[in-house]
Structures are given as C-alpha cells and as structure tokens.
C-alpha positions as CSV (number, residue, x, y, z in Angstrom):
1,X,-28.5,-79.3,28.9
2,X,-25.0,-78.2,28.0
3,X,-26.4,-76.2,25.1
4,X,-28.9,-74.4,27.4
5,X,-26.1,-73.6,29.8
6,X,-23.9,-72.3,27.0
7,X,-26.7,-70.2,25.6
8,X,-27.4,-68.7,29.1
9,X,-23.7,-67.8,29.5
10,X,-23.7,-66.3,26.0
11,X,-26.8,-64.2,26.8
12,X,-25.3,-63.0,30.0
13,X,-22.1,-62.0,28.2
14,X,-24.1,-60.1,25.6
15,X,-26.1,-58.4,28.3
16,X,-22.9,-57.3,30.0
17,X,-21.5,-56.0,26.7
18,X,-24.7,-54.1,26.1
19,X,-24.6,-52.6,29.6
20,X,-21.0,-51.6,29.1
21,X,-21.8,-49.9,25.8
22,X,-24.7,-48.0,27.4
23,X,-22.5,-46.8,30.2
24,X,-19.9,-45.7,27.6
25,X,-22.6,-43.9,25.6
26,X,-23.8,-42.1,28.7
27,X,-20.3,-40.9,29.5
28,X,-19.8,-39.7,25.9
29,X,-23.2,-37.9,25.9
30,X,-22.6,-36.1,29.2
31,X,-18.9,-35.7,29.6
32,X,-16.7,-33.5,27.4
33,X,-13.1,-34.7,26.6
34,X,-11.9,-31.7,28.6
35,X,-14.2,-29.6,30.7
36,X,-14.2,-25.8,31.2
37,X,-12.1,-24.4,34.0
38,X,-13.7,-25.1,37.4
39,X,-12.9,-24.1,41.0
40,X,-11.3,-27.0,42.9
41,X,-14.2,-26.8,45.3
42,X,-16.2,-28.7,42.6
43,X,-14.7,-31.8,44.2
44,X,-16.2,-31.0,47.7
45,X,-19.4,-32.9,47.1
46,X,-17.6,-36.0,45.9
47,X,-15.8,-36.4,49.3
48,X,-18.2,-34.8,51.8
49,X,-18.7,-38.1,53.6
50,X,-15.1,-39.3,53.3
51,X,-12.7,-37.9,56.0
52,X,-9.5,-39.2,54.3
53,X,-10.3,-37.7,50.9
54,X,-11.7,-34.5,52.5
55,X,-8.5,-34.0,54.4
56,X,-6.4,-34.5,51.2
57,X,-8.6,-32.2,49.2
58,X,-8.1,-29.5,51.8
59,X,-4.4,-29.9,51.4
60,X,-4.7,-29.8,47.6
61,X,-6.6,-26.5,47.8
62,X,-3.6,-24.9,49.6
63,X,-1.6,-25.5,46.4
64,X,-4.1,-25.4,43.6
65,X,-7.1,-23.2,42.7
66,X,-8.7,-24.8,39.7
67,X,-9.3,-28.0,37.7
68,X,-10.3,-29.1,34.3
69,X,-11.7,-32.6,34.3
70,X,-11.1,-35.0,31.5
71,X,-13.3,-37.8,30.2
72,X,-12.7,-41.1,32.1
73,X,-12.1,-43.2,29.0
74,X,-8.6,-44.7,29.5
75,X,-7.0,-41.9,27.5
76,X,-7.2,-39.3,30.2
77,X,-3.5,-39.1,31.0
78,X,-2.5,-38.5,27.3
79,X,-5.3,-36.1,26.7
80,X,-4.8,-34.1,30.0
81,X,-1.0,-33.9,29.4
82,X,-1.4,-32.7,25.8
83,X,-4.0,-30.1,26.6
84,X,-2.2,-28.8,29.6
85,X,1.2,-28.5,27.8
86,X,-0.3,-26.9,24.7
87,X,-2.2,-24.5,27.0
88,X,1.2,-23.7,28.6
89,X,2.8,-23.1,25.2
90,X,0.1,-20.6,24.2
91,X,1.3,-18.4,27.1
92,X,5.0,-19.2,26.8
93,X,6.2,-18.5,23.3
94,X,9.9,-19.2,24.1
95,X,9.1,-22.9,24.6
96,X,6.8,-23.2,21.7
97,X,9.3,-23.3,18.8
98,X,11.6,-26.0,20.3
99,X,8.5,-28.2,20.9
100,X,7.1,-27.6,17.4
101,X,10.5,-28.5,16.0
102,X,10.8,-31.7,18.1
103,X,7.3,-32.7,17.1
104,X,7.9,-32.1,13.5
105,X,11.0,-34.3,13.6
106,X,9.3,-37.0,15.7
107,X,7.8,-38.8,12.7
108,X,11.2,-39.5,11.1
109,X,12.5,-40.7,14.4
110,X,9.6,-43.2,14.7
111,X,10.0,-44.4,11.1
112,X,13.7,-45.1,11.9
113,X,12.5,-47.2,14.8
114,X,10.4,-49.3,12.4
115,X,7.0,-47.7,12.7
116,X,5.2,-47.9,9.3
117,X,5.1,-44.5,7.6
118,X,1.5,-45.0,6.3
119,X,0.3,-45.5,9.9
120,X,2.1,-42.4,11.2
121,X,1.3,-40.0,8.4
122,X,-2.3,-39.0,9.3
123,X,-1.8,-38.9,13.0
124,X,1.4,-36.8,12.7
125,X,-0.3,-34.4,10.3
126,X,-3.2,-33.9,12.7
127,X,-0.8,-33.5,15.7
128,X,1.1,-30.8,13.8
129,X,-2.1,-29.1,12.8
130,X,-3.2,-28.8,16.4
131,X,0.2,-27.5,17.4
132,X,0.2,-24.9,14.6
133,X,-3.3,-23.8,15.5
134,X,-2.2,-22.9,19.0
135,X,0.9,-21.0,18.1
136,X,1.4,-18.0,20.5
137,X,0.1,-14.8,19.1
138,X,-1.4,-11.4,20.2
139,X,-4.9,-12.9,20.6
140,X,-4.2,-15.4,23.5
141,X,-7.9,-15.6,24.5
142,X,-9.0,-16.7,21.1
143,X,-6.2,-19.2,20.8
144,X,-7.1,-20.8,24.1
145,X,-10.7,-21.1,22.9
146,X,-9.5,-22.8,19.7
147,X,-7.4,-25.2,21.8
148,X,-10.4,-26.1,23.9
149,X,-12.5,-26.6,20.7
150,X,-9.9,-28.8,19.1
151,X,-9.6,-31.0,22.2
152,X,-13.4,-31.5,22.4
153,X,-13.6,-32.5,18.7
154,X,-13.1,-36.2,18.6
155,X,-11.3,-36.3,15.3
156,X,-8.5,-33.9,16.5
157,X,-8.5,-35.0,20.1
158,X,-8.2,-38.7,19.5
159,X,-5.6,-38.3,16.8
160,X,-3.4,-36.4,19.3
161,X,-3.8,-39.1,21.8
162,X,-2.9,-41.8,19.3
163,X,0.2,-40.0,18.2
164,X,1.4,-39.4,21.8
165,X,0.9,-43.1,22.4
166,X,3.1,-43.9,19.4
167,X,5.8,-41.4,20.7
168,X,5.6,-43.2,24.1
169,X,6.0,-46.6,22.5
170,X,9.0,-45.4,20.5
171,X,10.7,-44.0,23.6
172,X,10.1,-47.4,25.4
173,X,11.6,-49.2,22.4
174,X,14.7,-47.0,22.4
175,X,15.2,-47.2,26.2
176,X,14.0,-50.8,26.6
177,X,16.8,-51.8,28.9
178,X,15.9,-49.1,31.4
179,X,12.1,-49.3,31.1
180,X,12.0,-53.0,31.4
181,X,12.5,-52.5,35.1
182,X,9.1,-50.9,35.4
183,X,7.2,-53.9,33.8
184,X,5.8,-56.6,36.1
185,X,5.8,-60.3,35.3
186,X,7.2,-62.0,32.2
187,X,5.8,-59.5,29.7
188,X,8.4,-58.4,27.1
189,X,8.8,-54.8,26.2
190,X,7.4,-55.5,22.7
191,X,4.4,-57.1,24.2
192,X,3.9,-54.3,26.7
193,X,4.1,-51.7,24.0
194,X,1.7,-53.4,21.7
195,X,-0.8,-54.4,24.4
196,X,-0.6,-51.6,27.0
197,X,0.7,-48.5,25.3
198,X,-0.3,-48.2,21.6
199,X,-4.0,-49.2,21.9
200,X,-6.6,-46.6,22.7
201,X,-8.4,-46.7,26.0
202,X,-5.6,-48.4,27.8
203,X,-4.9,-46.7,31.2
204,X,-1.5,-45.2,31.9
205,X,1.0,-45.7,34.7
206,X,4.4,-44.4,35.8
207,X,6.1,-46.0,32.8
208,X,3.9,-44.2,30.3
209,X,4.4,-40.9,32.0
210,X,8.2,-41.2,32.3
211,X,8.6,-42.3,28.7
212,X,6.4,-39.6,27.2
213,X,7.8,-36.8,29.3
214,X,11.4,-37.9,28.5
215,X,10.6,-38.1,24.8
216,X,9.1,-34.6,24.7
217,X,11.4,-33.1,27.3
218,X,8.5,-31.8,29.4
219,X,8.3,-31.9,33.1
220,X,5.1,-32.9,34.8
221,X,4.0,-33.0,38.5
222,X,1.3,-35.6,39.4
223,X,-0.6,-35.2,42.7
224,X,-1.6,-38.7,43.8
225,X,-4.9,-38.4,45.7
226,X,-5.6,-41.9,47.1
227,X,-6.2,-43.6,50.4
228,X,-2.6,-43.9,51.3
229,X,-1.6,-42.6,54.7
230,X,0.2,-39.2,54.6
231,X,1.2,-36.8,57.4
232,X,-1.4,-34.1,57.9
233,X,-3.6,-35.3,55.1
234,X,-1.0,-34.4,52.5
235,X,-1.2,-35.6,48.9
236,X,1.8,-37.4,47.6
237,X,3.5,-35.7,44.7
238,X,5.8,-37.1,42.0
239,X,7.7,-35.2,39.3
240,X,8.6,-36.8,36.0
241,X,11.2,-37.1,34.6
242,X,13.9,-36.3,37.2
243,X,15.6,-32.9,36.8
244,X,12.9,-31.1,34.8
245,X,10.9,-28.3,36.2
246,X,7.1,-29.1,36.0
247,X,5.1,-27.3,33.4
248,X,2.1,-29.6,33.5
249,X,0.2,-30.3,36.8
250,X,-2.1,-33.3,36.9
251,X,-4.3,-34.8,39.6
252,X,-4.4,-38.6,39.8
253,X,-7.3,-40.3,41.5
254,X,-7.3,-44.1,41.2
255,X,-7.6,-44.8,37.5
256,X,-8.0,-41.2,36.3
257,X,-6.1,-38.0,35.6
258,X,-7.4,-34.4,35.5
259,X,-5.6,-31.1,35.0
260,X,-4.6,-28.9,37.9
261,X,-3.9,-25.1,38.0
262,X,-1.5,-23.9,40.8
263,X,-2.4,-20.9,43.0
C-alpha cells in the first residue's frame, strides 16, 4: 500500500514538473527576452476591471509614455537593467567610455575576490562584446537595432545576465557588513550569494538592485506598482543607490520588472 502511495506521489510530482516545463516552453515560444517599444496604454486591458491598478496606471501615464516588456523568467531585473542602460549609453557617449573601462576591469576585481578565472572568462568576454557592439557612433538607429537583436539572442542575453549576477555577488561580498542588514533570517551572506544571487532564474529584490547599481555606479528609479495604498493612486518610487541621478527607469509589478520611458 505504501508503495502505491509513493508511486502516486511520484507520478503527481512528475506531472507537476511536466506542466511547469510546458508553461516555460510556451513563455519561451511566445515572449521575447525584450519586446519592441510599446505605448504604455498596452497595460490598459490588463487592469480594466481593477480600480486600484487602473488608478495607478493613470498616474504612471502622467510620467511615462512607453514600455518595453521583458520575459518573466526570474532574470527580468538584470536583463531590463542591462538593456536600458546600454540603450542609454548608445545615446550618451560621454558616459560610455567610463562604463566600458569599469566593465573591462571588473573581471580582475572579481578574480581578486576569489571568483575562479575559468568561470569568469567566457561570460566577461561576451559581456564586453555586447558593450563594444553598442558603442556610440553616427548610426544610432542601427546600433539600437543591434542592441535589441543581441538581447533577444539567448547566447548573448543570458551571458550578460550571468555576468551581472556575478558582479552583484562580488559587490555583496565586498560590502557584506552593510548588505547583511537586508537579509532576513539566519542566512549567511555567502549562502545568500550562492543561493539567491548567482543562480539564473532567481528573482531580484532591493539588495540585488542596490548592490549592482553601486558596483556599476548607475542610478535607477523603480516604480512599484502594487496594491499598496497611496494618495491619489500614486505609484511608489524608489531610487537606487542614494545620491545618483537615475539613468534607468523600471516598472515593478509583483515578481516582475519591465523598462519604462519617461515623457
């Protein structure tokens, strides 16, 4: 009897795994890593029957005109951040070279922190290739198209995400005394880095955002669109890290980040 029960539980587990894989396949087949630019009104239908979200969307439209959606795969913050900042750099050449230099030197910094060189090499090389491919030039339109193509190519896009996760992990290691305050429970910083930051498909929270933006010296504003009460249907905004002017604008809805474009 126990064997039959165990077999039934095993079959149910396998069924759940198969269903999850089917859902993931459908997302992959129908959702690009980063969408084309869309008017913010594309969200209207999602919230037509929800007065709280409709009110907040109205407020959001007063500040932003467009959105690019990202695939909801747990990597959305890193992918959205990287795409949006590189898109900014294509149009702002004065900021490009300092970022390229910082990115070039980041591998040696991570090696000094104890990250194995053989692990970093390929990810860093691809990261630098993407950065070099979007260097500002006279043909901005074609460069932006190339950026979009690279971020919708899994090989390039995922390698960028992996490398940003490693940079984030390195920053958390360097500033462990500070960042430990953001970790709940008895989880050590090393455990958190290895379990919640470095693996692909792990969702991001404040600690990931602060660490990455600090490491790269890039300001980001996140608009938090949730069910929290706010005066006049306003959306709560947070800027990371303190003191840096935002150059990346992201929309957060529970469990997911997309890219916003101000009016």
